[in-house]
LOMIVEX-445423 format. One record per atom (N, C-alpha, C, O): atom name; x, y, z. Coordinates in pm, whole numbers. Last residue first. Layout:
BEGIN
+----+--------+--------+--------+
|  a |      x |      y |      z |
+----+--------+--------+--------+
| CA |      X |      Y |      Z |
...
+----+--------+--------+--------+
END
This chain:
BEGIN
+----+--------+--------+--------+
|  a |      x |      y |      z |
+----+--------+--------+--------+
|  N | -11962 | -11780 |  -4937 |
| CA | -11856 | -11851 |  -5011 |
|  C | -11733 | -11864 |  -4925 |
|  O | -11633 | -11921 |  -4970 |
|  N | -12306 | -11760 |  -4911 |
| CA | -12181 | -11759 |  -4834 |
|  C | -12080 | -11838 |  -4915 |
|  O | -12108 | -11951 |  -4956 |
|  N | -12600 | -11590 |  -4978 |
| CA | -12490 | -11665 |  -5039 |
|  C | -12367 | -11647 |  -4950 |
|  O | -12329 | -11535 |  -4918 |
|  N | -12947 | -11613 |  -4874 |
| CA | -12812 | -11556 |  -4870 |
|  C | -12715 | -11647 |  -4945 |
|  O | -12744 | -11764 |  -4972 |
|  N | -13192 | -11727 |  -4924 |
| CA | -13191 | -11598 |  -4855 |
|  C | -13053 | -11532 |  -4855 |
|  O | -13042 | -11411 |  -4838 |
|  N | -13400 | -11924 |  -5117 |
| CA | -13260 | -11883 |  -5099 |
|  C | -13260 | -11743 |  -5039 |
|  O | -13319 | -11650 |  -5095 |
|  N | -13665 | -12106 |  -4967 |
| CA | -13622 | -11989 |  -5043 |
|  C | -13475 | -11958 |  -5014 |
|  O | -13432 | -11965 |  -4899 |
|  N | -13754 | -12306 |  -4801 |
| CA | -13668 | -12344 |  -4913 |
|  C | -13620 | -12227 |  -4997 |
|  O | -13543 | -12248 |  -5091 |
|  N | -14061 | -12155 |  -4730 |
| CA | -13964 | -12258 |  -4691 |
|  C | -13885 | -12297 |  -4815 |
|  O | -13942 | -12319 |  -4922 |
|  N | -14074 | -11811 |  -4840 |
| CA | -14131 | -11944 |  -4825 |
|  C | -14021 | -12040 |  -4780 |
|  O | -13903 | -12008 |  -4789 |
|  N | -14075 | -11483 |  -4692 |
| CA | -14011 | -11590 |  -4768 |
|  C | -14084 | -11722 |  -4743 |
|  O | -14147 | -11742 |  -4639 |
|  N | -14122 | -11136 |  -4698 |
| CA | -14178 | -11266 |  -4659 |
|  C | -14115 | -11371 |  -4751 |
|  O | -14104 | -11351 |  -4872 |
|  N | -13919 | -10862 |  -4589 |
| CA | -13962 | -10955 |  -4693 |
|  C | -14022 | -11081 |  -4631 |
|  O | -13978 | -11127 |  -4526 |
|  N | -13817 | -10731 |  -4371 |
| CA | -13956 | -10705 |  -4405 |
|  C | -14010 | -10798 |  -4512 |
|  O | -14131 | -10814 |  -4526 |
|  N | -13489 | -10700 |  -4498 |
| CA | -13577 | -10700 |  -4381 |
|  C | -13719 | -10657 |  -4422 |
|  O | -13738 | -10562 |  -4497 |
|  N | -13454 | -10878 |  -4812 |
| CA | -13437 | -10757 |  -4732 |
|  C | -13525 | -10770 |  -4607 |
|  O | -13625 | -10842 |  -4609 |
|  N | -13262 | -11131 |  -4989 |
| CA | -13384 | -11078 |  -4928 |
|  C | -13350 | -10949 |  -4854 |
|  O | -13233 | -10915 |  -4837 |
|  N | -13021 | -11226 |  -5057 |
| CA | -13122 | -11231 |  -5163 |
|  C | -13256 | -11174 |  -5115 |
|  O | -13352 | -11169 |  -5192 |
|  N | -12704 | -11102 |  -4984 |
| CA | -12836 | -11137 |  -4930 |
|  C | -12935 | -11127 |  -5045 |
|  O | -12933 | -11031 |  -5121 |
|  N | -12371 | -11218 |  -5042 |
| CA | -12492 | -11149 |  -5088 |
|  C | -12612 | -11194 |  -5006 |
|  O | -12620 | -11310 |  -4964 |
|  N | -12145 | -11318 |  -4912 |
| CA | -12131 | -11254 |  -5043 |
|  C | -12252 | -11170 |  -5081 |
|  O | -12239 | -11066 |  -5144 |
|  N | -11984 | -11370 |  -4621 |
| CA | -12118 | -11339 |  -4671 |
|  C | -12101 | -11260 |  -4801 |
|  O | -12047 | -11150 |  -4801 |
|  N | -11736 | -11619 |  -4626 |
| CA | -11766 | -11476 |  -4630 |
|  C | -11907 | -11458 |  -4685 |
|  O | -11945 | -11523 |  -4783 |
|  N | -11698 | -11904 |  -4408 |
| CA | -11670 | -11830 |  -4530 |
|  C | -11700 | -11683 |  -4515 |
|  O | -11690 | -11627 |  -4405 |
|  N | -11820 | -12221 |  -4306 |
| CA | -11735 | -12105 |  -4278 |
|  C | -11707 | -12035 |  -4411 |
|  O | -11695 | -12101 |  -4515 |
|  N | -12168 | -12325 |  -4324 |
| CA | -12027 | -12332 |  -4364 |
|  C | -11951 | -12208 |  -4315 |
|  O | -12011 | -12104 |  -4287 |
|  N | -12423 | -12274 |  -4252 |
| CA | -12380 | -12413 |  -4242 |
|  C | -12232 | -12432 |  -4276 |
|  O | -12177 | -12541 |  -4258 |
|  N | -12527 | -12006 |  -4054 |
| CA | -12444 | -12045 |  -4167 |
|  C | -12402 | -12191 |  -4150 |
|  O | -12352 | -12228 |  -4044 |
|  N | -12874 | -11996 |  -3944 |
| CA | -12730 | -11999 |  -3924 |
|  C | -12656 | -12034 |  -4054 |
|  O | -12715 | -12083 |  -4150 |
|  N | -13144 | -11816 |  -3888 |
| CA | -13086 | -11888 |  -4001 |
|  C | -12935 | -11882 |  -3982 |
|  O | -12874 | -11777 |  -4001 |
|  N | -13385 | -11839 |  -3625 |
| CA | -13256 | -11795 |  -3677 |
|  C | -13220 | -11879 |  -3799 |
|  O | -13260 | -11994 |  -3812 |
|  N | -13699 | -11701 |  -3525 |
| CA | -13621 | -11813 |  -3575 |
|  C | -13488 | -11757 |  -3625 |
|  O | -13481 | -11640 |  -3663 |
|  N | -13947 | -11600 |  -3302 |
| CA | -13821 | -11567 |  -3368 |
|  C | -13748 | -11695 |  -3404 |
|  O | -13736 | -11787 |  -3322 |
|  N | -14294 | -11655 |  -3373 |
| CA | -14174 | -11683 |  -3294 |
|  C | -14051 | -11641 |  -3373 |
|  O | -14052 | -11644 |  -3496 |
|  N | -14516 | -11647 |  -3534 |
| CA | -14510 | -11554 |  -3420 |
|  C | -14393 | -11582 |  -3324 |
|  O | -14395 | -11539 |  -3209 |
|  N | -14440 | -11809 |  -3748 |
| CA | -14543 | -11856 |  -3654 |
|  C | -14537 | -11778 |  -3522 |
|  O | -14551 | -11835 |  -3414 |
|  N | -14137 | -11649 |  -3763 |
| CA | -14219 | -11754 |  -3822 |
|  C | -14315 | -11805 |  -3716 |
|  O | -14272 | -11840 |  -3606 |
|  N | -13906 | -11406 |  -3836 |
| CA | -14023 | -11436 |  -3755 |
|  C | -14109 | -11537 |  -3830 |
|  O | -14148 | -11515 |  -3944 |
|  N | -13546 | -11419 |  -3830 |
| CA | -13675 | -11410 |  -3898 |
|  C | -13787 | -11443 |  -3800 |
|  O | -13763 | -11501 |  -3693 |
|  N | -13218 | -11316 |  -3861 |
| CA | -13327 | -11338 |  -3766 |
|  C | -13456 | -11323 |  -3845 |
|  O | -13474 | -11226 |  -3919 |
|  N | -12928 | -11450 |  -4015 |
| CA | -13056 | -11379 |  -4027 |
|  C | -13148 | -11416 |  -3911 |
|  O | -13154 | -11532 |  -3869 |
|  N | -12688 | -11572 |  -3930 |
| CA | -12688 | -11477 |  -4040 |
|  C | -12812 | -11388 |  -4037 |
|  O | -12803 | -11266 |  -4053 |
|  N | -12499 | -11697 |  -3667 |
| CA | -12633 | -11656 |  -3709 |
|  C | -12622 | -11548 |  -3816 |
|  O | -12557 | -11445 |  -3796 |
|  N | -12266 | -11958 |  -3714 |
| CA | -12288 | -11815 |  -3688 |
|  C | -12426 | -11778 |  -3742 |
|  O | -12465 | -11822 |  -3850 |
|  N | -12232 | -12222 |  -3799 |
| CA | -12335 | -12195 |  -3697 |
|  C | -12347 | -12049 |  -3656 |
|  O | -12430 | -12016 |  -3571 |
|  N | -11903 | -12169 |  -3901 |
| CA | -12016 | -12261 |  -3899 |
|  C | -12103 | -12229 |  -3778 |
|  O | -12052 | -12211 |  -3667 |
|  N | -11835 | -11815 |  -3928 |
| CA | -11798 | -11952 |  -3894 |
|  C | -11922 | -12039 |  -3903 |
|  O | -12034 | -11988 |  -3912 |
|  N | -11773 | -11546 |  -4155 |
| CA | -11862 | -11623 |  -4068 |
|  C | -11804 | -11761 |  -4045 |
|  O | -11733 | -11816 |  -4129 |
|  N | -11679 | -11214 |  -4233 |
| CA | -11638 | -11354 |  -4217 |
|  C | -11738 | -11421 |  -4125 |
|  O | -11783 | -11361 |  -4027 |
|  N | -11866 | -10980 |  -4430 |
| CA | -11825 | -11033 |  -4300 |
|  C | -11781 | -11178 |  -4311 |
|  O | -11838 | -11256 |  -4388 |
|  N | -11971 | -10917 |  -4675 |
| CA | -11828 | -10899 |  -4657 |
|  C | -11776 | -10952 |  -4524 |
|  O | -11655 | -10969 |  -4507 |
|  N | -12277 | -10805 |  -4552 |
| CA | -12205 | -10852 |  -4670 |
|  C | -12058 | -10818 |  -4651 |
|  O | -12023 | -10706 |  -4615 |
|  N | -12310 | -10868 |  -4196 |
| CA | -12319 | -10783 |  -4315 |
|  C | -12245 | -10847 |  -4431 |
|  O | -12159 | -10933 |  -4410 |
|  N | -12518 | -11048 |  -3968 |
| CA | -12389 | -11028 |  -4034 |
|  C | -12411 | -10944 |  -4158 |
|  O | -12519 | -10948 |  -4218 |
|  N | -12780 | -11037 |  -3902 |
| CA | -12684 | -11035 |  -3792 |
|  C | -12542 | -11014 |  -3844 |
|  O | -12455 | -10968 |  -3770 |
|  N | -13058 | -10867 |  -4035 |
| CA | -12934 | -10939 |  -4062 |
|  C | -12844 | -10927 |  -3940 |
|  O | -12832 | -10820 |  -3882 |
|  N | -13410 | -10911 |  -3943 |
| CA | -13284 | -10837 |  -3955 |
|  C | -13168 | -10931 |  -3989 |
|  O | -13177 | -11052 |  -3975 |
|  N | -13654 | -11038 |  -4033 |
| CA | -13653 | -10929 |  -3935 |
|  C | -13526 | -10846 |  -3949 |
|  O | -13533 | -10724 |  -3964 |
|  N | -13851 | -11184 |  -4279 |
| CA | -13714 | -11147 |  -4242 |
|  C | -13721 | -11027 |  -4148 |
|  O | -13785 | -10926 |  -4179 |
|  N | -14111 | -11407 |  -4206 |
| CA | -14074 | -11270 |  -4242 |
|  C | -13933 | -11242 |  -4193 |
|  O | -13900 | -11271 |  -4078 |
|  N | -14171 | -11741 |  -4343 |
| CA | -14177 | -11636 |  -4242 |
|  C | -14135 | -11502 |  -4298 |
|  O | -14123 | -11483 |  -4419 |
|  N | -14138 | -12098 |  -4365 |
| CA | -14188 | -11971 |  -4419 |
|  C | -14193 | -11867 |  -4308 |
|  O | -14216 | -11901 |  -4191 |
|  N | -13817 | -12255 |  -4291 |
| CA | -13961 | -12237 |  -4267 |
|  C | -14008 | -12109 |  -4336 |
|  O | -13927 | -12020 |  -4362 |
|  N | -13557 | -12249 |  -4369 |
| CA | -13616 | -12381 |  -4339 |
|  C | -13767 | -12373 |  -4325 |
|  O | -13837 | -12472 |  -4346 |
|  N | -13403 | -12071 |  -4629 |
| CA | -13493 | -12066 |  -4515 |
|  C | -13552 | -12205 |  -4494 |
|  O | -13593 | -12271 |  -4590 |
|  N | -13064 | -12134 |  -4732 |
| CA | -13209 | -12136 |  -4753 |
|  C | -13285 | -12127 |  -4621 |
|  O | -13236 | -12170 |  -4517 |
|  N | -12779 | -12031 |  -4895 |
| CA | -12838 | -12050 |  -4764 |
|  C | -12989 | -12036 |  -4781 |
|  O | -13036 | -11937 |  -4838 |
|  N | -12555 | -12161 |  -5130 |
| CA | -12685 | -12098 |  -5109 |
|  C | -12737 | -12132 |  -4969 |
|  O | -12738 | -12249 |  -4930 |
|  N | -12212 | -12100 |  -5132 |
| CA | -12319 | -12190 |  -5097 |
|  C | -12447 | -12111 |  -5076 |
|  O | -12446 | -12005 |  -5012 |
+----+--------+--------+--------+
END
């Protein structure tokens, strides 16, 4: 499943690594948007397959940031 950013902002760090098991609502990414920290949680249980961004990248709302299968 493609995980998308809900808001535009800057990727700060990953909370889970590629290959990690995740549950629904586990935090995948911390980002900064409008000078506030925002989280991107996993909407599904599975394994983090890939990150499409790197810390420091700026993303737009709706951008695919990770893949969880």
